[in-house]
A tleap script that builds the chain and sets N, CA, C and O, in Angstrom:
source leaprc.protein.ff14SB
mol = sequence {
  NMET PHE ARG LEU TRP GLY LYS MET TRP LYS
  ASP ASN HIE MET LEU LYS ASP LEU VAL ILE
  ASP ASP ASP SER GLU ASP THR ARG THR HIE
  LYS ILE PHE HIE ALA LEU GLN GLU ILE CYS
  TYR ASP PHE ASP LEU GLU ASN PRO ILE TRP
  LEU GLU SER ASN ILE SER ASP PHE LYS ARG
  HIE SER LYS THR ARG PHE ARG GLN ASP SER
  PHE ILE GLU HIE ILE GLU PHE ASP TYR LEU
  GLU ILE GLN VAL ILE GLU GLU CASP
}
set mol.1.N position { -20.300 -23.314 -0.155 }
set mol.1.CA position { -19.514 -22.195 0.341 }
set mol.1.C position { -18.035 -22.462 0.058 }
set mol.1.O position { -17.535 -23.566 0.276 }
set mol.2.N position { -17.369 -21.459 -0.418 }
set mol.2.CA position { -15.929 -21.519 -0.665 }
set mol.2.C position { -15.271 -20.573 0.324 }
set mol.2.O position { -15.695 -19.427 0.466 }
set mol.3.N position { -14.230 -21.049 1.015 }
set mol.3.CA position { -13.515 -20.210 1.988 }
set mol.3.C position { -12.016 -20.326 1.752 }
set mol.3.O position { -11.476 -21.425 1.621 }
set mol.4.N position { -11.352 -19.175 1.698 }
set mol.4.CA position { -9.902 -19.122 1.519 }
set mol.4.C position { -9.315 -18.363 2.703 }
set mol.4.O position { -9.789 -17.285 3.064 }
set mol.5.N position { -8.284 -18.938 3.297 }
set mol.5.CA position { -7.627 -18.354 4.473 }
set mol.5.C position { -6.294 -17.781 4.035 }
set mol.5.O position { -5.454 -18.502 3.495 }
set mol.6.N position { -6.091 -16.496 4.262 }
set mol.6.CA position { -4.827 -15.841 3.974 }
set mol.6.C position { -4.103 -15.507 5.267 }
set mol.6.O position { -4.704 -14.999 6.214 }
set mol.7.N position { -2.784 -15.801 5.299 }
set mol.7.CA position { -1.997 -15.571 6.521 }
set mol.7.C position { -0.664 -14.938 6.150 }
set mol.7.O position { -0.015 -15.355 5.191 }
set mol.8.N position { -0.267 -13.943 6.906 }
set mol.8.CA position { 1.026 -13.287 6.724 }
set mol.8.C position { 1.941 -13.738 7.864 }
set mol.8.O position { 1.594 -13.610 9.038 }
set mol.9.N position { 3.122 -14.270 7.498 }
set mol.9.CA position { 4.052 -14.848 8.483 }
set mol.9.C position { 5.395 -14.130 8.495 }
set mol.9.O position { 5.906 -13.712 7.456 }
set mol.10.N position { 5.952 -13.998 9.690 }
set mol.10.CA position { 7.328 -13.505 9.852 }
set mol.10.C position { 7.929 -14.188 11.081 }
set mol.10.O position { 7.334 -14.174 12.159 }
set mol.11.N position { 9.101 -14.780 10.914 }
set mol.11.CA position { 9.810 -15.476 12.003 }
set mol.11.C position { 8.915 -16.485 12.724 }
set mol.11.O position { 8.905 -16.537 13.954 }
set mol.12.N position { 8.170 -17.281 11.967 }
set mol.12.CA position { 7.271 -18.312 12.502 }
set mol.12.C position { 6.152 -17.766 13.380 }
set mol.12.O position { 5.608 -18.487 14.217 }
set mol.13.N position { 5.809 -16.499 13.194 }
set mol.13.CA position { 4.683 -15.893 13.898 }
set mol.13.C position { 3.705 -15.347 12.870 }
set mol.13.O position { 4.097 -14.685 11.909 }
set mol.14.N position { 2.434 -15.634 13.086 }
set mol.14.CA position { 1.424 -15.113 12.191 }
set mol.14.C position { 1.155 -13.656 12.552 }
set mol.14.O position { 0.740 -13.353 13.671 }
set mol.15.N position { 1.394 -12.757 11.599 }
set mol.15.CA position { 1.183 -11.331 11.828 }
set mol.15.C position { -0.272 -10.933 11.608 }
set mol.15.O position { -0.843 -10.166 12.383 }
set mol.16.N position { -0.859 -11.462 10.544 }
set mol.16.CA position { -2.246 -11.137 10.187 }
set mol.16.C position { -2.869 -12.363 9.550 }
set mol.16.O position { -2.184 -13.206 8.970 }
set mol.17.N position { -4.191 -12.440 9.671 }
set mol.17.CA position { -4.902 -13.469 8.916 }
set mol.17.C position { -6.295 -12.968 8.582 }
set mol.17.O position { -6.832 -12.075 9.237 }
set mol.18.N position { -6.864 -13.568 7.545 }
set mol.18.CA position { -8.180 -13.168 7.066 }
set mol.18.C position { -8.790 -14.345 6.321 }
set mol.18.O position { -8.117 -15.008 5.532 }
set mol.19.N position { -10.064 -14.598 6.576 }
set mol.19.CA position { -10.794 -15.640 5.855 }
set mol.19.C position { -11.798 -14.954 4.938 }
set mol.19.O position { -12.567 -14.096 5.371 }
set mol.20.N position { -11.783 -15.340 3.675 }
set mol.20.CA position { -12.703 -14.797 2.681 }
set mol.20.C position { -13.723 -15.873 2.339 }
set mol.20.O position { -13.359 -16.982 1.949 }
set mol.21.N position { -15.007 -15.540 2.486 }
set mol.21.CA position { -16.104 -16.433 2.120 }
set mol.21.C position { -16.641 -16.019 0.763 }
set mol.21.O position { -16.766 -14.829 0.475 }
set mol.22.N position { -16.957 -16.998 -0.070 }
set mol.22.CA position { -17.499 -16.723 -1.399 }
set mol.22.C position { -18.539 -17.779 -1.733 }
set mol.22.O position { -18.207 -18.951 -1.912 }
set mol.23.N position { -19.787 -17.369 -1.816 }
set mol.23.CA position { -20.837 -18.321 -2.178 }
set mol.23.C position { -21.416 -18.015 -3.562 }
set mol.23.O position { -22.551 -18.380 -3.867 }
set mol.24.N position { -20.622 -17.343 -4.387 }
set mol.24.CA position { -21.056 -17.014 -5.744 }
set mol.24.C position { -21.030 -18.272 -6.623 }
set mol.24.O position { -20.546 -19.323 -6.204 }
set mol.25.N position { -21.543 -18.150 -7.810 }
set mol.25.CA position { -21.563 -19.254 -8.772 }
set mol.25.C position { -20.340 -19.236 -9.685 }
set mol.25.O position { -20.304 -19.952 -10.686 }
set mol.26.N position { -19.337 -18.424 -9.349 }
set mol.26.CA position { -18.105 -18.331 -10.144 }
set mol.26.C position { -17.351 -19.660 -10.162 }
set mol.26.O position { -17.654 -20.569 -9.389 }
set mol.27.N position { -16.373 -19.759 -11.048 }
set mol.27.CA position { -15.521 -20.949 -11.077 }
set mol.27.C position { -14.567 -20.921 -9.880 }
set mol.27.O position { -14.371 -19.876 -9.259 }
set mol.28.N position { -13.987 -22.057 -9.567 }
set mol.28.CA position { -13.036 -22.148 -8.447 }
set mol.28.C position { -11.865 -21.196 -8.655 }
set mol.28.O position { -11.433 -20.523 -7.719 }
set mol.29.N position { -11.350 -21.141 -9.884 }
set mol.29.CA position { -10.215 -20.266 -10.189 }
set mol.29.C position { -10.562 -18.805 -9.947 }
set mol.29.O position { -9.774 -18.070 -9.352 }
set mol.30.N position { -11.728 -18.379 -10.401 }
set mol.30.CA position { -12.145 -16.989 -10.177 }
set mol.30.C position { -12.316 -16.694 -8.690 }
set mol.30.O position { -11.963 -15.610 -8.226 }
set mol.31.N position { -12.853 -17.653 -7.944 }
set mol.31.CA position { -13.010 -17.466 -6.498 }
set mol.31.C position { -11.659 -17.305 -5.814 }
set mol.31.O position { -11.506 -16.474 -4.919 }
set mol.32.N position { -10.678 -18.101 -6.237 }
set mol.32.CA position { -9.335 -18.024 -5.649 }
set mol.32.C position { -8.705 -16.660 -5.928 }
set mol.32.O position { -8.196 -16.007 -5.017 }
set mol.33.N position { -8.743 -16.234 -7.192 }
set mol.33.CA position { -8.141 -14.946 -7.549 }
set mol.33.C position { -8.863 -13.787 -6.868 }
set mol.33.O position { -8.224 -12.835 -6.419 }
set mol.34.N position { -10.185 -13.861 -6.790 }
set mol.34.CA position { -10.943 -12.788 -6.134 }
set mol.34.C position { -10.610 -12.725 -4.641 }
set mol.34.O position { -10.404 -11.643 -4.091 }
set mol.35.N position { -10.559 -13.893 -3.990 }
set mol.35.CA position { -10.243 -13.933 -2.554 }
set mol.35.C position { -8.825 -13.435 -2.297 }
set mol.35.O position { -8.596 -12.692 -1.342 }
set mol.36.N position { -7.867 -13.836 -3.140 }
set mol.36.CA position { -6.487 -13.367 -2.983 }
set mol.36.C position { -6.407 -11.854 -3.148 }
set mol.36.O position { -5.668 -11.183 -2.428 }
set mol.37.N position { -7.159 -11.329 -4.085 }
set mol.37.CA position { -7.186 -9.882 -4.292 }
set mol.37.C position { -7.749 -9.167 -3.054 }
set mol.37.O position { -7.226 -8.129 -2.649 }
set mol.38.N position { -8.795 -9.710 -2.462 }
set mol.38.CA position { -9.368 -9.119 -1.242 }
set mol.38.C position { -8.388 -9.182 -0.076 }
set mol.38.O position { -8.268 -8.223 0.686 }
set mol.39.N position { -7.692 -10.296 0.067 }
set mol.39.CA position { -6.703 -10.458 1.140 }
set mol.39.C position { -5.581 -9.434 0.968 }
set mol.39.O position { -5.190 -8.770 1.928 }
set mol.40.N position { -5.066 -9.308 -0.252 }
set mol.40.CA position { -3.982 -8.357 -0.506 }
set mol.40.C position { -4.442 -6.923 -0.273 }
set mol.40.O position { -3.673 -6.104 0.231 }
set mol.41.N position { -5.675 -6.611 -0.630 }
set mol.41.CA position { -6.201 -5.263 -0.384 }
set mol.41.C position { -6.271 -4.998 1.118 }
set mol.41.O position { -5.870 -3.930 1.581 }
set mol.42.N position { -6.777 -5.963 1.874 }
set mol.42.CA position { -6.897 -5.800 3.324 }
set mol.42.C position { -5.532 -5.695 3.999 }
set mol.42.O position { -5.377 -4.941 4.960 }
set mol.43.N position { -4.530 -6.449 3.503 }
set mol.43.CA position { -3.182 -6.421 4.068 }
set mol.43.C position { -2.330 -5.303 3.480 }
set mol.43.O position { -1.162 -5.164 3.846 }
set mol.44.N position { -2.891 -4.502 2.575 }
set mol.44.CA position { -2.197 -3.403 1.898 }
set mol.44.C position { -0.963 -3.908 1.147 }
set mol.44.O position { 0.141 -3.387 1.305 }
set mol.45.N position { -1.185 -4.941 0.324 }
set mol.45.CA position { -0.119 -5.541 -0.481 }
set mol.45.C position { -0.505 -5.486 -1.950 }
set mol.45.O position { -1.683 -5.411 -2.300 }
set mol.46.N position { 0.503 -5.523 -2.795 }
set mol.46.CA position { 0.234 -5.732 -4.216 }
set mol.46.C position { -0.120 -7.202 -4.401 }
set mol.46.O position { 0.216 -8.037 -3.561 }
set mol.47.N position { -0.796 -7.517 -5.501 }
set mol.47.CA position { -1.091 -8.921 -5.785 }
set mol.47.C position { 0.200 -9.633 -6.166 }
set mol.47.O position { 0.976 -9.122 -6.974 }
set mol.48.N position { 0.437 -10.816 -5.586 }
set mol.48.CA position { 1.665 -11.550 -5.916 }
set mol.48.C position { 1.589 -12.180 -7.305 }
set mol.48.O position { 0.508 -12.365 -7.864 }
set mol.49.N position { 2.744 -12.497 -7.837 }
set mol.49.CA position { 2.851 -13.183 -9.113 }
set mol.49.C position { 2.837 -14.686 -8.834 }
set mol.49.O position { 3.569 -15.173 -7.973 }
set mol.50.N position { 1.998 -15.409 -9.568 }
set mol.50.CA position { 1.941 -16.861 -9.422 }
set mol.50.C position { 3.101 -17.475 -10.195 }
set mol.50.O position { 3.119 -17.445 -11.426 }
set mol.51.N position { 4.062 -18.028 -9.477 }
set mol.51.CA position { 5.171 -18.726 -10.105 }
set mol.51.C position { 4.781 -20.193 -10.304 }
set mol.51.O position { 3.790 -20.664 -9.745 }
set mol.52.N position { 5.560 -20.892 -11.094 }
set mol.52.CA position { 5.261 -22.305 -11.369 }
set mol.52.C position { 5.200 -23.122 -10.077 }
set mol.52.O position { 4.374 -24.027 -9.955 }
set mol.53.N position { 6.066 -22.809 -9.119 }
set mol.53.CA position { 6.055 -23.538 -7.842 }
set mol.53.C position { 4.762 -23.282 -7.067 }
set mol.53.O position { 4.242 -24.191 -6.420 }
set mol.54.N position { 4.239 -22.056 -7.125 }
set mol.54.CA position { 2.978 -21.750 -6.459 }
set mol.54.C position { 1.828 -22.527 -7.087 }
set mol.54.O position { 0.977 -23.072 -6.384 }
set mol.55.N position { 1.813 -22.573 -8.397 }
set mol.55.CA position { 0.741 -23.269 -9.108 }
set mol.55.C position { 0.755 -24.762 -8.770 }
set mol.55.O position { -0.290 -25.340 -8.472 }
set mol.56.N position { 1.926 -25.382 -8.817 }
set mol.56.CA position { 1.987 -26.822 -8.537 }
set mol.56.C position { 1.650 -27.127 -7.075 }
set mol.56.O position { 0.957 -28.108 -6.804 }
set mol.57.N position { 2.124 -26.306 -6.121 }
set mol.57.CA position { 1.769 -26.497 -4.706 }
set mol.57.C position { 0.267 -26.380 -4.509 }
set mol.57.O position { -0.345 -27.183 -3.805 }
set mol.58.N position { -0.319 -25.369 -5.141 }
set mol.58.CA position { -1.748 -25.131 -4.952 }
set mol.58.C position { -2.574 -26.259 -5.569 }
set mol.58.O position { -3.589 -26.663 -5.002 }
set mol.59.N position { -2.153 -26.759 -6.707 }
set mol.59.CA position { -2.865 -27.884 -7.329 }
set mol.59.C position { -2.799 -29.130 -6.447 }
set mol.59.O position { -3.778 -29.867 -6.331 }
set mol.60.N position { -1.656 -29.359 -5.835 }
set mol.60.CA position { -1.459 -30.560 -5.017 }
set mol.60.C position { -2.113 -30.475 -3.647 }
set mol.60.O position { -2.729 -31.437 -3.187 }
set mol.61.N position { -1.978 -29.312 -2.991 }
set mol.61.CA position { -2.365 -29.217 -1.584 }
set mol.61.C position { -3.454 -28.188 -1.286 }
set mol.61.O position { -3.861 -28.051 -0.133 }
set mol.62.N position { -3.936 -27.462 -2.298 }
set mol.62.CA position { -4.884 -26.352 -2.099 }
set mol.62.C position { -4.305 -25.323 -1.128 }
set mol.62.O position { -5.027 -24.708 -0.343 }
set mol.63.N position { -2.982 -25.153 -1.203 }
set mol.63.CA position { -2.271 -24.248 -0.299 }
set mol.63.C position { -0.955 -23.849 -0.978 }
set mol.63.O position { -0.310 -24.675 -1.624 }
set mol.64.N position { -0.564 -22.584 -0.826 }
set mol.64.CA position { 0.731 -22.152 -1.350 }
set mol.64.C position { 1.244 -20.968 -0.543 }
set mol.64.O position { 0.497 -20.315 0.185 }
set mol.65.N position { 2.542 -20.709 -0.693 }
set mol.65.CA position { 3.193 -19.587 -0.008 }
set mol.65.C position { 3.836 -18.685 -1.054 }
set mol.65.O position { 4.572 -19.139 -1.930 }
set mol.66.N position { 3.537 -17.392 -0.937 }
set mol.66.CA position { 4.150 -16.398 -1.807 }
set mol.66.C position { 5.274 -15.726 -1.025 }
set mol.66.O position { 5.030 -15.036 -0.035 }
set mol.67.N position { 6.497 -15.933 -1.478 }
set mol.67.CA position { 7.679 -15.342 -0.831 }
set mol.67.C position { 8.114 -14.096 -1.588 }
set mol.67.O position { 7.414 -13.658 -2.501 }
set mol.68.N position { 9.234 -13.528 -1.235 }
set mol.68.CA position { 9.724 -12.283 -1.845 }
set mol.68.C position { 9.769 -12.367 -3.371 }
set mol.68.O position { 9.472 -11.378 -4.042 }
set mol.69.N position { 10.129 -13.509 -3.928 }
set mol.69.CA position { 10.254 -13.611 -5.384 }
set mol.69.C position { 8.921 -13.499 -6.128 }
set mol.69.O position { 8.907 -13.353 -7.350 }
set mol.70.N position { 7.802 -13.567 -5.403 }
set mol.70.CA position { 6.486 -13.388 -6.027 }
set mol.70.C position { 6.006 -11.939 -5.985 }
set mol.70.O position { 4.973 -11.606 -6.567 }
set mol.71.N position { 6.748 -11.087 -5.302 }
set mol.71.CA position { 6.361 -9.683 -5.166 }
set mol.71.C position { 7.384 -8.787 -5.860 }
set mol.71.O position { 8.585 -9.057 -5.819 }
set mol.72.N position { 6.910 -7.736 -6.487 }
set mol.72.CA position { 7.803 -6.785 -7.147 }
set mol.72.C position { 8.452 -5.880 -6.108 }
set mol.72.O position { 9.658 -5.634 -6.159 }
set mol.73.N position { 7.656 -5.385 -5.170 }
set mol.73.CA position { 8.210 -4.516 -4.131 }
set mol.73.C position { 8.742 -5.359 -2.969 }
set mol.73.O position { 8.399 -6.533 -2.835 }
set mol.74.N position { 9.576 -4.751 -2.141 }
set mol.74.CA position { 10.137 -5.436 -0.977 }
set mol.74.C position { 9.037 -5.670 0.040 }
set mol.74.O position { 8.213 -4.788 0.281 }
set mol.75.N position { 9.017 -6.859 0.641 }
set mol.75.CA position { 8.022 -7.170 1.671 }
set mol.75.C position { 8.707 -7.233 3.037 }
set mol.75.O position { 9.875 -7.606 3.145 }
set mol.76.N position { 7.966 -6.865 4.064 }
set mol.76.CA position { 8.492 -6.826 5.431 }
set mol.76.C position { 8.128 -8.077 6.226 }
set mol.76.O position { 8.180 -8.066 7.455 }
set mol.77.N position { 7.769 -9.132 5.546 }
set mol.77.CA position { 7.403 -10.393 6.189 }
set mol.77.C position { 8.056 -11.524 5.402 }
set mol.77.O position { 8.620 -11.293 4.332 }
set mol.78.N position { 7.983 -12.739 5.924 }
set mol.78.CA position { 8.634 -13.875 5.264 }
set mol.78.C position { 7.826 -14.417 4.089 }
set mol.78.O position { 8.377 -14.678 3.020 }
set mol.79.N position { 6.531 -14.582 4.286 }
set mol.79.CA position { 5.693 -15.078 3.197 }
set mol.79.C position { 4.212 -14.849 3.486 }
set mol.79.O position { 3.797 -14.682 4.632 }
set mol.80.N position { 3.438 -14.848 2.416 }
set mol.80.CA position { 1.983 -14.797 2.469 }
set mol.80.C position { 1.498 -16.180 2.074 }
set mol.80.O position { 1.837 -16.683 1.003 }
set mol.81.N position { 0.704 -16.794 2.942 }
set mol.81.CA position { 0.212 -18.144 2.682 }
set mol.81.C position { -1.297 -18.084 2.446 }
set mol.81.O position { -2.027 -17.419 3.181 }
set mol.82.N position { -1.748 -18.789 1.411 }
set mol.82.CA position { -3.184 -18.921 1.203 }
set mol.82.C position { -3.533 -20.404 1.213 }
set mol.82.O position { -2.748 -21.247 0.777 }
set mol.83.N position { -4.740 -20.707 1.726 }
set mol.83.CA position { -5.148 -22.096 1.855 }
set mol.83.C position { -6.671 -22.171 1.721 }
set mol.83.O position { -7.400 -21.416 2.364 }
set mol.84.N position { -7.132 -23.086 0.883 }
set mol.84.CA position { -8.564 -23.340 0.786 }
set mol.84.C position { -8.961 -24.148 2.011 }
set mol.84.O position { -8.386 -25.205 2.273 }
set mol.85.N position { -9.943 -23.656 2.765 }
set mol.85.CA position { -10.351 -24.371 3.976 }
set mol.85.C position { -11.746 -24.975 3.847 }
set mol.85.O position { -12.147 -25.800 4.668 }
set mol.86.N position { -12.497 -24.558 2.800 }
set mol.86.CA position { -13.805 -25.158 2.585 }
set mol.86.C position { -14.212 -24.992 1.135 }
set mol.86.O position { -14.052 -23.922 0.547 }
set mol.87.N position { -14.734 -26.053 0.573 }
set mol.87.CA position { -15.259 -26.018 -0.791 }
set mol.87.C position { -16.547 -26.818 -0.819 }
set mol.87.O position { -16.698 -27.787 -0.075 }
set mol.88.N position { -17.501 -26.405 -1.701 }
set mol.88.CA position { -18.702 -27.223 -1.834 }
set mol.88.C position { -18.442 -28.395 -2.697 }
set mol.88.O position { -19.340 -29.205 -2.927 }
savepdb mol mol.pdb
quit
């Protein structure tokens, strides 16, 4: 089972969160992108742009934060955080 936790933060308060479960046979990368897409759809957000800092954080910690510079439109929160919480 693969699980990704998405959290929307503003002023050190979690506004929304969602856990996406994926038990498909897809690759880890596809599972991450699919889960992020589901989280953004549920939070009514555009998909963020993966910057080099996001990629390196995610490779190191299985966790990253998307701030304003990852979004084209203005966001009303501080950042969107995603974190892998379970992998087979």
